[in-house]
C-alpha positions, 0 to 999 in steps of 0.5 A, a space after each residue: 696217476 690217472 687224470 680224469 679228463 672226460 666225465 662221460 663214464 661218470 655221466 653214464 653211471 650217474 644217469 643209471 643211478 649207480 652212484 651219485 658221487 664217487 666214494 673212496 674205499 673208506 666210504 667217504 664222498 670224494 671229488 677226484 682232484 683232477 675234476 677241480 684241477 682239469 675240468 673246472 674253469 671259474 664257475 663252470 665245469 667242462 665235460 672233458 678237456 681233450 681235443 675231439 673232432 672239433 678241437 679243444 672244447 671252448 664251452 662248459 657243459 652246464 649239467 656238469 656244473 650242477 653235478 659239481 654243485 651237488 657234490 660239494 654240497 654233500 661234502 659240506 661246502 654249502 656256501 661255495 655250492 650256493 654261490 655257484 648255484 646263484 651264479 648259474 641262476 644268473 646265467 639263465 635267459 629272461 624266461 629262466 631257461 638254460 642251454 646245453 653249454 655256456 661260454 665261460 668267458 662271456 656267459 653266452 649260452 650255446 648248444 641245444 636250447 632249452 636243454 632238459 639236462 641243464 634244467 633238471 640239474 638246476 632243479 636237483 641242485 635247488 632241492 639239495 641246497 634247500 632246507 628240509 621240509 621238517 626244518 622249514 617250519 
């Protein structure tokens, strides 16, 4: 069994537009169980969980949480996705901005600030969760 402990290769493929989610051999959208089991902690998704030169990661990579929200939305888990999205919105600062990382225990924002990846992830998730224009009116 292969355990996904680092989303970096997935991040690269996602960024260059090779796929938006993993697809099984049968064409169905899937989330590797290891992502939910190993990388998700509460409302947040870590980029990786293996120790690096700085030790084990203590903070979640915010854009990974938004990618997870996108994935579960595509899987039809809209209520869960919306709840996670609203939890992420509650973590913004008073100007509505997000940083690169977040402490899952305290909700404190860490890393580069403001972080474009996090903000674009938020916008993409908002778009995916929104009602299509033709259904709004």
